[in-house]
PQR file with spaces between the fields and no chain letter, atoms N, CA, C, O and H, PARSE charges and radii, in Angstrom:
ATOM       1  N    UNK     1      26.934   -5.151   11.401 -0.4000 1.5000
ATOM       2  CA   UNK     1      27.717   -5.254   12.635 -0.0000 2.0000
ATOM       3  C    UNK     1      29.201   -5.092   12.317  0.5500 1.7000
ATOM       4  O    UNK     1      29.713   -5.679   11.364 -0.5500 1.4000
ATOM       5  N    UNK     2      29.866   -4.304   13.112 -0.4000 1.5000
ATOM       6  CA   UNK     2      31.298   -4.122   12.921 -0.0000 2.0000
ATOM       7  C    UNK     2      32.041   -5.379   13.341  0.5500 1.7000
ATOM       8  O    UNK     2      31.663   -6.064   14.292 -0.5500 1.4000
ATOM       9  H    UNK     2      29.450   -3.827   13.886  0.4000 1.0000
ATOM      10  N    UNK     3      33.088   -5.655   12.619 -0.4000 1.5000
ATOM      11  CA   UNK     3      33.927   -6.798   12.934 -0.0000 2.0000
ATOM      12  C    UNK     3      35.111   -6.328   13.766  0.5500 1.7000
ATOM      13  O    UNK     3      35.620   -5.222   13.584 -0.5500 1.4000
ATOM      14  H    UNK     3      33.395   -5.098   11.847  0.4000 1.0000
ATOM      15  N    UNK     4      35.532   -7.180   14.670 -0.4000 1.5000
ATOM      16  CA   UNK     4      36.712   -6.891   15.488 -0.0000 2.0000
ATOM      17  C    UNK     4      37.944   -7.285   14.683  0.5500 1.7000
ATOM      18  O    UNK     4      38.288   -8.464   14.592 -0.5500 1.4000
ATOM      19  H    UNK     4      35.119   -8.079   14.818  0.4000 1.0000
ATOM      20  N    UNK     5      38.599   -6.295   14.103 -0.4000 1.5000
ATOM      21  CA   UNK     5      39.786   -6.515   13.286 -0.0000 2.0000
ATOM      22  C    UNK     5      40.878   -5.550   13.732  0.5500 1.7000
ATOM      23  O    UNK     5      40.583   -4.547   14.382 -0.5500 1.4000
ATOM      24  H    UNK     5      38.320   -5.338   14.176  0.4000 1.0000
ATOM      25  N    UNK     6      42.118   -5.832   13.398 -0.4000 1.5000
ATOM      26  CA   UNK     6      43.210   -4.932   13.767 -0.0000 2.0000
ATOM      27  C    UNK     6      43.062   -3.523   13.185  0.5500 1.7000
ATOM      28  O    UNK     6      43.637   -2.576   13.721 -0.5500 1.4000
ATOM      29  H    UNK     6      42.358   -6.647   12.870  0.4000 1.0000
ATOM      30  N    UNK     7      42.305   -3.373   12.102 -0.4000 1.5000
ATOM      31  CA   UNK     7      42.148   -2.063   11.463 -0.0000 2.0000
ATOM      32  C    UNK     7      41.013   -1.225   12.051  0.5500 1.7000
ATOM      33  O    UNK     7      40.800   -0.087   11.632 -0.5500 1.4000
ATOM      34  H    UNK     7      41.839   -4.142   11.666  0.4000 1.0000
ATOM      35  N    UNK     8      40.296   -1.774   13.009 -0.4000 1.5000
ATOM      36  CA   UNK     8      39.214   -1.039   13.673 -0.0000 2.0000
ATOM      37  C    UNK     8      39.819    0.037   14.573  0.5500 1.7000
ATOM      38  O    UNK     8      40.792   -0.224   15.280 -0.5500 1.4000
ATOM      39  H    UNK     8      40.469   -2.698   13.350  0.4000 1.0000
ATOM      40  N    UNK     9      39.257    1.230   14.552 -0.4000 1.5000
ATOM      41  CA   UNK     9      39.781    2.282   15.425 -0.0000 2.0000
ATOM      42  C    UNK     9      39.407    1.986   16.879  0.5500 1.7000
ATOM      43  O    UNK     9      38.429    1.294   17.161 -0.5500 1.4000
ATOM      44  H    UNK     9      38.466    1.442   13.978  0.4000 1.0000
ATOM      45  N    UNK    10      40.198    2.518   17.772 -0.4000 1.5000
ATOM      46  CA   UNK    10      39.917    2.354   19.198 -0.0000 2.0000
ATOM      47  C    UNK    10      38.570    2.998   19.528  0.5500 1.7000
ATOM      48  O    UNK    10      37.801    2.453   20.319 -0.5500 1.4000
ATOM      49  H    UNK    10      40.993    3.081   17.543  0.4000 1.0000
ATOM      50  N    UNK    11      38.285    4.138   18.933 -0.4000 1.5000
ATOM      51  CA   UNK    11      36.999    4.801   19.165 -0.0000 2.0000
ATOM      52  C    UNK    11      35.838    3.884   18.786  0.5500 1.7000
ATOM      53  O    UNK    11      34.889    3.739   19.557 -0.5500 1.4000
ATOM      54  H    UNK    11      38.910    4.581   18.290  0.4000 1.0000
ATOM      55  N    UNK    12      35.903    3.269   17.615 -0.4000 1.5000
ATOM      56  CA   UNK    12      34.841    2.368   17.166 -0.0000 2.0000
ATOM      57  C    UNK    12      34.752    1.141   18.072  0.5500 1.7000
ATOM      58  O    UNK    12      33.657    0.672   18.384 -0.5500 1.4000
ATOM      59  H    UNK    12      36.674    3.387   16.989  0.4000 1.0000
ATOM      60  N    UNK    13      35.894    0.629   18.488 -0.4000 1.5000
ATOM      61  CA   UNK    13      35.929   -0.514   19.405 -0.0000 2.0000
ATOM      62  C    UNK    13      35.177   -0.200   20.692  0.5500 1.7000
ATOM      63  O    UNK    13      34.307   -0.963   21.114 -0.5500 1.4000
ATOM      64  H    UNK    13      36.784    1.010   18.235  0.4000 1.0000
ATOM      65  N    UNK    14      35.517    0.924   21.310 -0.4000 1.5000
ATOM      66  CA   UNK    14      34.913    1.285   22.590 -0.0000 2.0000
ATOM      67  C    UNK    14      33.443    1.660   22.442  0.5500 1.7000
ATOM      68  O    UNK    14      32.654    1.423   23.356 -0.5500 1.4000
ATOM      69  H    UNK    14      36.223    1.543   20.967  0.4000 1.0000
ATOM      70  N    UNK    15      33.066    2.237   21.312 -0.4000 1.5000
ATOM      71  CA   UNK    15      31.666    2.583   21.081 -0.0000 2.0000
ATOM      72  C    UNK    15      30.806    1.329   20.926  0.5500 1.7000
ATOM      73  O    UNK    15      29.694    1.259   21.450 -0.5500 1.4000
ATOM      74  H    UNK    15      33.708    2.429   20.569  0.4000 1.0000
ATOM      75  N    UNK    16      31.327    0.352   20.208 -0.4000 1.5000
ATOM      76  CA   UNK    16      30.567   -0.885   19.942 -0.0000 2.0000
ATOM      77  C    UNK    16      30.607   -1.843   21.124  0.5500 1.7000
ATOM      78  O    UNK    16      29.602   -2.475   21.450 -0.5500 1.4000
ATOM      79  H    UNK    16      32.230    0.408   19.783  0.4000 1.0000
ATOM      80  N    UNK    17      31.766   -1.949   21.765 -0.4000 1.5000
ATOM      81  CA   UNK    17      31.954   -2.892   22.863 -0.0000 2.0000
ATOM      82  C    UNK    17      32.609   -2.184   24.046  0.5500 1.7000
ATOM      83  O    UNK    17      33.811   -2.349   24.250 -0.5500 1.4000
ATOM      84  H    UNK    17      32.582   -1.436   21.500  0.4000 1.0000
ATOM      85  N    UNK    18      31.868   -1.405   24.832 -0.4000 1.5000
ATOM      86  CA   UNK    18      32.457   -0.646   25.933 -0.0000 2.0000
ATOM      87  C    UNK    18      33.174   -1.509   26.968  0.5500 1.7000
ATOM      88  O    UNK    18      34.073   -1.029   27.658 -0.5500 1.4000
ATOM      89  H    UNK    18      30.891   -1.271   24.666  0.4000 1.0000
ATOM      90  N    UNK    19      32.791   -2.757   27.078 -0.4000 1.5000
ATOM      91  CA   UNK    19      33.426   -3.650   28.046 -0.0000 2.0000
ATOM      92  C    UNK    19      34.898   -3.906   27.729  0.5500 1.7000
ATOM      93  O    UNK    19      35.643   -4.374   28.590 -0.5500 1.4000
ATOM      94  H    UNK    19      32.061   -3.147   26.518  0.4000 1.0000
ATOM      95  N    UNK    20      35.322   -3.605   26.505 -0.4000 1.5000
ATOM      96  CA   UNK    20      36.722   -3.801   26.137 -0.0000 2.0000
ATOM      97  C    UNK    20      37.644   -2.765   26.764  0.5500 1.7000
ATOM      98  O    UNK    20      38.862   -2.942   26.751 -0.5500 1.4000
ATOM      99  H    UNK    20      34.717   -3.225   25.806  0.4000 1.0000
ATOM     100  N    UNK    21      37.094   -1.697   27.308 -0.4000 1.5000
ATOM     101  CA   UNK    21      37.923   -0.681   27.970 -0.0000 2.0000
ATOM     102  C    UNK    21      38.747   -1.307   29.087  0.5500 1.7000
ATOM     103  O    UNK    21      39.898   -0.923   29.299 -0.5500 1.4000
ATOM     104  H    UNK    21      36.105   -1.553   27.319  0.4000 1.0000
ATOM     105  N    UNK    22      38.172   -2.261   29.798 -0.4000 1.5000
ATOM     106  CA   UNK    22      38.884   -2.919   30.901 -0.0000 2.0000
ATOM     107  C    UNK    22      40.137   -3.635   30.408  0.5500 1.7000
ATOM     108  O    UNK    22      41.138   -3.687   31.122 -0.5500 1.4000
ATOM     109  H    UNK    22      37.238   -2.573   29.626  0.4000 1.0000
ATOM     110  N    UNK    23      40.095   -4.184   29.206 -0.4000 1.5000
ATOM     111  CA   UNK    23      41.257   -4.874   28.634 -0.0000 2.0000
ATOM     112  C    UNK    23      42.385   -3.869   28.391  0.5500 1.7000
ATOM     113  O    UNK    23      43.546   -4.138   28.701 -0.5500 1.4000
ATOM     114  H    UNK    23      39.282   -4.142   28.626  0.4000 1.0000
ATOM     115  N    UNK    24      42.036   -2.726   27.840 -0.4000 1.5000
ATOM     116  CA   UNK    24      43.043   -1.702   27.553 -0.0000 2.0000
ATOM     117  C    UNK    24      43.643   -1.155   28.846  0.5500 1.7000
ATOM     118  O    UNK    24      44.857   -0.976   28.948 -0.5500 1.4000
ATOM     119  H    UNK    24      41.094   -2.507   27.587  0.4000 1.0000
ATOM     120  N    UNK    25      42.800   -0.895   29.815 -0.4000 1.5000
ATOM     121  CA   UNK    25      43.261   -0.361   31.097 -0.0000 2.0000
ATOM     122  C    UNK    25      44.161   -1.373   31.807  0.5500 1.7000
ATOM     123  O    UNK    25      45.182   -0.998   32.384 -0.5500 1.4000
ATOM     124  H    UNK    25      41.814   -1.040   29.732  0.4000 1.0000
ATOM     125  N    UNK    26      43.789   -2.644   31.766 -0.4000 1.5000
ATOM     126  CA   UNK    26      44.590   -3.685   32.426 -0.0000 2.0000
ATOM     127  C    UNK    26      45.996   -3.780   31.828  0.5500 1.7000
ATOM     128  O    UNK    26      46.939   -4.186   32.507 -0.5500 1.4000
ATOM     129  H    UNK    26      42.960   -2.948   31.297  0.4000 1.0000
ATOM     130  N    UNK    27      46.128   -3.407   30.565 -0.4000 1.5000
ATOM     131  CA   UNK    27      47.436   -3.434   29.900 -0.0000 2.0000
ATOM     132  C    UNK    27      48.142   -2.076   29.974  0.5500 1.7000
ATOM     133  O    UNK    27      49.154   -1.847   29.313 -0.5500 1.4000
ATOM     134  H    UNK    27      45.362   -3.078   30.013  0.4000 1.0000
ATOM     135  N    UNK    28      47.587   -1.195   30.787 -0.4000 1.5000
ATOM     136  CA   UNK    28      48.138    0.156   30.982 -0.0000 2.0000
ATOM     137  C    UNK    28      48.223    0.941   29.679  0.5500 1.7000
ATOM     138  O    UNK    28      49.118    1.762   29.483 -0.5500 1.4000
ATOM     139  H    UNK    28      46.765   -1.382   31.324  0.4000 1.0000
ATOM     140  N    UNK    29      47.269    0.666   28.795 -0.4000 1.5000
ATOM     141  CA   UNK    29      47.169    1.404   27.542 -0.0000 2.0000
ATOM     142  C    UNK    29      46.256    2.602   27.809  0.5500 1.7000
ATOM     143  O    UNK    29      45.139    2.434   28.297 -0.5500 1.4000
ATOM     144  H    UNK    29      46.541   -0.001   28.955  0.4000 1.0000
ATOM     145  N    UNK    30      46.714    3.772   27.500 -0.4000 1.5000
ATOM     146  CA   UNK    30      45.965    4.985   27.811 -0.0000 2.0000
ATOM     147  C    UNK    30      45.006    5.380   26.692  0.5500 1.7000
ATOM     148  O    UNK    30      44.750    6.564   26.470 -0.5500 1.4000
ATOM     149  H    UNK    30      47.622    3.908   27.103  0.4000 1.0000
ATOM     150  N    UNK    31      44.482    4.387   25.997 -0.4000 1.5000
ATOM     151  CA   UNK    31      43.608    4.623   24.845 -0.0000 2.0000
ATOM     152  C    UNK    31      42.230    5.144   25.250  0.5500 1.7000
ATOM     153  O    UNK    31      41.614    5.913   24.512 -0.5500 1.4000
ATOM     154  H    UNK    31      44.689    3.425   26.178  0.4000 1.0000
ATOM     155  N    UNK    32      41.757    4.734   26.396 -0.4000 1.5000
ATOM     156  CA   UNK    32      40.440    5.164   26.857 -0.0000 2.0000
ATOM     157  C    UNK    32      40.532    6.650   27.199  0.5500 1.7000
ATOM     158  O    UNK    32      41.276    7.047   28.097 -0.5500 1.4000
ATOM     159  H    UNK    32      42.257    4.109   26.995  0.4000 1.0000
ATOM     160  N    UNK    33      39.768    7.464   26.475 -0.4000 1.5000
ATOM     161  CA   UNK    33      39.783    8.899   26.716 -0.0000 2.0000
ATOM     162  C    UNK    33      40.854    9.659   25.962  0.5500 1.7000
ATOM     163  O    UNK    33      40.897   10.887   26.031 -0.5500 1.4000
ATOM     164  H    UNK    33      39.164    7.142   25.746  0.4000 1.0000
ATOM     165  N    UNK    34      41.717    8.963   25.246 -0.4000 1.5000
ATOM     166  CA   UNK    34      42.776    9.621   24.482 -0.0000 2.0000
ATOM     167  C    UNK    34      42.172   10.270   23.233  0.5500 1.7000
ATOM     168  O    UNK    34      41.305    9.690   22.580 -0.5500 1.4000
ATOM     169  H    UNK    34      41.682    7.965   25.190  0.4000 1.0000
ATOM     170  N    UNK    35      42.633   11.458   22.914 -0.4000 1.5000
ATOM     171  CA   UNK    35      42.132   12.165   21.730 -0.0000 2.0000
ATOM     172  C    UNK    35      42.479   11.448   20.425  0.5500 1.7000
ATOM     173  O    UNK    35      41.798   11.629   19.416 -0.5500 1.4000
ATOM     174  H    UNK    35      43.338   11.930   23.444  0.4000 1.0000
ATOM     175  N    UNK    36      43.519   10.649   20.445 -0.4000 1.5000
ATOM     176  CA   UNK    36      43.939    9.947   19.229 -0.0000 2.0000
ATOM     177  C    UNK    36      43.123    8.697   18.948  0.5500 1.7000
ATOM     178  O    UNK    36      43.249    8.120   17.868 -0.5500 1.4000
ATOM     179  H    UNK    36      44.072   10.503   21.265  0.4000 1.0000
ATOM     180  N    UNK    37      42.287    8.261   19.888 -0.4000 1.5000
ATOM     181  CA   UNK    37      41.559    7.006   19.678 -0.0000 2.0000
ATOM     182  C    UNK    37      40.582    7.080   18.508  0.5500 1.7000
ATOM     183  O    UNK    37      40.108    6.050   18.030 -0.5500 1.4000
ATOM     184  H    UNK    37      42.185    8.731   20.765  0.4000 1.0000
ATOM     185  N    UNK    38      40.278    8.291   18.045 -0.4000 1.5000
ATOM     186  CA   UNK    38      39.417    8.434   16.861 -0.0000 2.0000
ATOM     187  C    UNK    38      40.131    7.987   15.598  0.5500 1.7000
ATOM     188  O    UNK    38      39.495    7.580   14.626 -0.5500 1.4000
ATOM     189  H    UNK    38      40.663    9.128   18.434  0.4000 1.0000
ATOM     190  N    UNK    39      41.450    8.063   15.614 -0.4000 1.5000
ATOM     191  CA   UNK    39      42.240    7.787   14.418 -0.0000 2.0000
ATOM     192  C    UNK    39      43.078    6.518   14.528  0.5500 1.7000
ATOM     193  O    UNK    39      43.374    5.879   13.519 -0.5500 1.4000
ATOM     194  H    UNK    39      41.967    8.393   16.404  0.4000 1.0000
ATOM     195  N    UNK    40      43.456    6.156   15.740 -0.4000 1.5000
ATOM     196  CA   UNK    40      44.382    5.043   15.946 -0.0000 2.0000
ATOM     197  C    UNK    40      43.648    3.704   15.898  0.5500 1.7000
ATOM     198  O    UNK    40      42.599    3.531   16.518 -0.5500 1.4000
ATOM     199  H    UNK    40      43.215    6.675   16.559  0.4000 1.0000
ATOM     200  N    UNK    41      44.211    2.778   15.162 -0.4000 1.5000
ATOM     201  CA   UNK    41      43.616    1.442   15.068 -0.0000 2.0000
ATOM     202  C    UNK    41      44.110    0.561   16.214  0.5500 1.7000
ATOM     203  O    UNK    41      45.041    0.915   16.937 -0.5500 1.4000
ATOM     204  H    UNK    41      45.064    2.918   14.658  0.4000 1.0000
ATOM     205  N    UNK    42      43.475   -0.574   16.357 -0.4000 1.5000
ATOM     206  CA   UNK    42      43.901   -1.536   17.373 -0.0000 2.0000
ATOM     207  C    UNK    42      45.352   -1.945   17.116  0.5500 1.7000
ATOM     208  O    UNK    42      46.151   -2.019   18.049 -0.5500 1.4000
ATOM     209  H    UNK    42      42.719   -0.862   15.769  0.4000 1.0000
ATOM     210  N    UNK    43      45.688   -2.207   15.868 -0.4000 1.5000
ATOM     211  CA   UNK    43      47.058   -2.615   15.523 -0.0000 2.0000
ATOM     212  C    UNK    43      48.058   -1.514   15.839  0.5500 1.7000
ATOM     213  O    UNK    43      49.144   -1.791   16.349 -0.5500 1.4000
ATOM     214  H    UNK    43      45.039   -2.147   15.109  0.4000 1.0000
ATOM     215  N    UNK    44      47.708   -0.279   15.545 -0.4000 1.5000
ATOM     216  CA   UNK    44      48.615    0.838   15.831 -0.0000 2.0000
ATOM     217  C    UNK    44      48.808    1.023   17.332  0.5500 1.7000
ATOM     218  O    UNK    44      49.924    1.255   17.797 -0.5500 1.4000
ATOM     219  H    UNK    44      46.826   -0.054   15.131  0.4000 1.0000
ATOM     220  N    UNK    45      47.725    0.921   18.083 -0.4000 1.5000
ATOM     221  CA   UNK    45      47.817    1.054   19.541 -0.0000 2.0000
ATOM     222  C    UNK    45      48.679   -0.066   20.120  0.5500 1.7000
ATOM     223  O    UNK    45      49.496    0.171   21.010 -0.5500 1.4000
ATOM     224  H    UNK    45      46.818    0.733   17.705  0.4000 1.0000
ATOM     225  N    UNK    46      48.498   -1.273   19.617 -0.4000 1.5000
ATOM     226  CA   UNK    46      49.303   -2.396   20.087 -0.0000 2.0000
ATOM     227  C    UNK    46      50.790   -2.126   19.836  0.5500 1.7000
ATOM     228  O    UNK    46      51.629   -2.387   20.698 -0.5500 1.4000
ATOM     229  H    UNK    46      47.834   -1.465   18.894  0.4000 1.0000
ATOM     230  N    UNK    47      51.105   -1.607   18.660 -0.4000 1.5000
ATOM     231  CA   UNK    47      52.497   -1.314   18.323 -0.0000 2.0000
ATOM     232  C    UNK    47      53.070   -0.225   19.232  0.5500 1.7000
ATOM     233  O    UNK    47      54.211   -0.327   19.684 -0.5500 1.4000
ATOM     234  H    UNK    47      50.424   -1.395   17.959  0.4000 1.0000
ATOM     235  N    UNK    48      52.292    0.799   19.493 -0.4000 1.5000
ATOM     236  CA   UNK    48      52.750    1.896   20.350 -0.0000 2.0000
ATOM     237  C    UNK    48      53.087    1.384   21.754  0.5500 1.7000
ATOM     238  O    UNK    48      54.067    1.815   22.361 -0.5500 1.4000
ATOM     239  H    UNK    48      51.365    0.882   19.126  0.4000 1.0000
ATOM     240  N    UNK    49      52.272    0.468   22.256 -0.4000 1.5000
ATOM     241  CA   UNK    49      52.458   -0.033   23.621 -0.0000 2.0000
ATOM     242  C    UNK    49      53.274   -1.327   23.684  0.5500 1.7000
ATOM     243  O    UNK    49      53.441   -1.898   24.761 -0.5500 1.4000
ATOM     244  H    UNK    49      51.476    0.118   21.762  0.4000 1.0000
ATOM     245  N    UNK    50      53.779   -1.790   22.547 -0.4000 1.5000
ATOM     246  CA   UNK    50      54.613   -2.986   22.537 -0.0000 2.0000
ATOM     247  C    UNK    50      53.862   -4.251   22.903  0.5500 1.7000
ATOM     248  O    UNK    50      54.402   -5.152   23.544 -0.5500 1.4000
ATOM     249  H    UNK    50      53.643   -1.326   21.672  0.4000 1.0000
ATOM     250  N    UNK    51      52.608   -4.299   22.486 -0.4000 1.5000
ATOM     251  CA   UNK    51      51.742   -5.445   22.771 -0.0000 2.0000
ATOM     252  C    UNK    51      51.517   -6.209   21.469  0.5500 1.7000
ATOM     253  O    UNK    51      51.393   -5.596   20.408 -0.5500 1.4000
ATOM     254  H    UNK    51      52.169   -3.566   21.965  0.4000 1.0000
ATOM     255  N    UNK    52      51.465   -7.511   21.535 -0.4000 1.5000
ATOM     256  CA   UNK    52      51.158   -8.321   20.357 -0.0000 2.0000
ATOM     257  C    UNK    52      49.721   -8.037   19.909  0.5500 1.7000
ATOM     258  O    UNK    52      48.786   -8.123   20.705 -0.5500 1.4000
ATOM     259  H    UNK    52      51.566   -8.009   22.396  0.4000 1.0000
ATOM     260  N    UNK    53      49.559   -7.702   18.635 -0.4000 1.5000
ATOM     261  CA   UNK    53      48.220   -7.445   18.102 -0.0000 2.0000
ATOM     262  C    UNK    53      47.335   -8.679   18.256  0.5500 1.7000
ATOM     263  O    UNK    53      46.165   -8.564   18.622 -0.5500 1.4000
ATOM     264  H    UNK    53      50.319   -7.632   17.988  0.4000 1.0000
ATOM     265  N    UNK    54      47.885   -9.848   17.978 -0.4000 1.5000
ATOM     266  CA   UNK    54      47.105  -11.089   18.099 -0.0000 2.0000
ATOM     267  C    UNK    54      46.654  -11.325   19.537  0.5500 1.7000
ATOM     268  O    UNK    54      45.504  -11.693   19.780 -0.5500 1.4000
ATOM     269  H    UNK    54      48.835   -9.941   17.680  0.4000 1.0000
ATOM     270  N    UNK    55      47.554  -11.114   20.480 -0.4000 1.5000
ATOM     271  CA   UNK    55      47.199  -11.287   21.894 -0.0000 2.0000
ATOM     272  C    UNK    55      46.135  -10.278   22.324  0.5500 1.7000
ATOM     273  O    UNK    55      45.202  -10.623   23.049 -0.5500 1.4000
ATOM     274  H    UNK    55      48.488  -10.815   20.283  0.4000 1.0000
ATOM     275  N    UNK    56      46.280   -9.039   21.877 -0.4000 1.5000
ATOM     276  CA   UNK    56      45.319   -8.011   22.232 -0.0000 2.0000
ATOM     277  C    UNK    56      43.950   -8.318   21.645  0.5500 1.7000
ATOM     278  O    UNK    56      42.943   -8.212   22.346 -0.5500 1.4000
ATOM     279  H    UNK    56      47.039   -8.759   21.288  0.4000 1.0000
ATOM     280  N    UNK    57      43.895   -8.693   20.387 -0.4000 1.5000
ATOM     281  CA   UNK    57      42.624   -9.051   19.753 -0.0000 2.0000
ATOM     282  C    UNK    57      41.983  -10.221   20.501  0.5500 1.7000
ATOM     283  O    UNK    57      40.772  -10.230   20.721 -0.5500 1.4000
ATOM     284  H    UNK    57      44.713   -8.779   19.818  0.4000 1.0000
ATOM     285  N    UNK    58      42.786  -11.195   20.885 -0.4000 1.5000
ATOM     286  CA   UNK    58      42.255  -12.336   21.640 -0.0000 2.0000
ATOM     287  C    UNK    58      41.646  -11.912   22.959  0.5500 1.7000
ATOM     288  O    UNK    58      40.567  -12.381   23.321 -0.5500 1.4000
ATOM     289  H    UNK    58      43.769  -11.188   20.706  0.4000 1.0000
ATOM     290  N    UNK    59      42.317  -11.038   23.682 -0.4000 1.5000
ATOM     291  CA   UNK    59      41.797  -10.554   24.965 -0.0000 2.0000
ATOM     292  C    UNK    59      40.523   -9.734   24.760  0.5500 1.7000
ATOM     293  O    UNK    59      39.582   -9.834   25.547 -0.5500 1.4000
ATOM     294  H    UNK    59      43.194  -10.657   23.389  0.4000 1.0000
ATOM     295  N    UNK    60      40.496   -8.932   23.712 -0.4000 1.5000
ATOM     296  CA   UNK    60      39.299   -8.145   23.416 -0.0000 2.0000
ATOM     297  C    UNK    60      38.122   -9.055   23.081  0.5500 1.7000
ATOM     298  O    UNK    60      37.004   -8.823   23.541 -0.5500 1.4000
ATOM     299  H    UNK    60      41.260   -8.850   23.072  0.4000 1.0000
ATOM     300  N    UNK    61      38.371  -10.080   22.288 -0.4000 1.5000
ATOM     301  CA   UNK    61      37.301  -11.048   21.947 -0.0000 2.0000
ATOM     302  C    UNK    61      36.761  -11.752   23.193  0.5500 1.7000
ATOM     303  O    UNK    61      35.552  -11.938   23.333 -0.5500 1.4000
ATOM     304  H    UNK    61      39.279  -10.268   21.915  0.4000 1.0000
ATOM     305  N    UNK    62      37.652  -12.135   24.081 -0.4000 1.5000
ATOM     306  CA   UNK    62      37.201  -12.796   25.318 -0.0000 2.0000
ATOM     307  C    UNK    62      36.335  -11.861   26.153  0.5500 1.7000
ATOM     308  O    UNK    62      35.333  -12.288   26.725 -0.5500 1.4000
ATOM     309  H    UNK    62      38.634  -11.984   23.966  0.4000 1.0000
ATOM     310  N    UNK    63      36.713  -10.594   26.225 -0.4000 1.5000
ATOM     311  CA   UNK    63      35.911   -9.613   26.976 -0.0000 2.0000
ATOM     312  C    UNK    63      34.525   -9.456   26.356  0.5500 1.7000
ATOM     313  O    UNK    63      33.527   -9.335   27.066 -0.5500 1.4000
ATOM     314  H    UNK    63      37.527  -10.246   25.760  0.4000 1.0000
ATOM     315  N    UNK    64      34.476   -9.460   25.057 -0.4000 1.5000
ATOM     316  CA   UNK    64      33.185   -9.327   24.351 -0.0000 2.0000
ATOM     317  C    UNK    64      32.326  -10.556   24.584  0.5500 1.7000
ATOM     318  O    UNK    64      31.123  -10.439   24.818 -0.5500 1.4000
ATOM     319  H    UNK    64      35.287   -9.558   24.480  0.4000 1.0000
ATOM     320  N    UNK    65      32.932  -11.733   24.524 -0.4000 1.5000
ATOM     321  CA   UNK    65      32.190  -12.984   24.702 -0.0000 2.0000
ATOM     322  C    UNK    65      31.625  -13.140   26.105  0.5500 1.7000
ATOM     323  O    UNK    65      30.608  -13.809   26.292 -0.5500 1.4000
ATOM     324  H    UNK    65      33.909  -11.828   24.334  0.4000 1.0000
ATOM     325  N    UNK    66      32.272  -12.531   27.093 -0.4000 1.5000
ATOM     326  CA   UNK    66      31.826  -12.650   28.490 -0.0000 2.0000
ATOM     327  C    UNK    66      30.572  -11.849   28.782  0.5500 1.7000
ATOM     328  O    UNK    66      29.906  -12.099   29.787 -0.5500 1.4000
ATOM     329  H    UNK    66      33.098  -11.988   26.941  0.4000 1.0000
ATOM     330  N    UNK    67      30.235  -10.901   27.939 -0.4000 1.5000
ATOM     331  CA   UNK    67      29.086  -10.058   28.274 -0.0000 2.0000
ATOM     332  C    UNK    67      27.785  -10.756   28.188  0.5500 1.7000
ATOM     333  O    UNK    67      26.743  -10.154   28.446 -0.5500 1.4000
ATOM     334  H    UNK    67      30.776  -10.697   27.123  0.4000 1.0000
């Protein structure tokens, strides 16, 4: 099982936990459907959008736990 870590790519995140797309969309992150999501990690995406990596990981974990 893949672990939810800052080094996980957005593509892997969305493939494993599709429900996390709502978290990205709610933060106006255009990662869903972006061609770069194959290469960009959660930490890199957070930096690009000026979001705290810790806060983003926490929100992603909560979305996963709700399923």
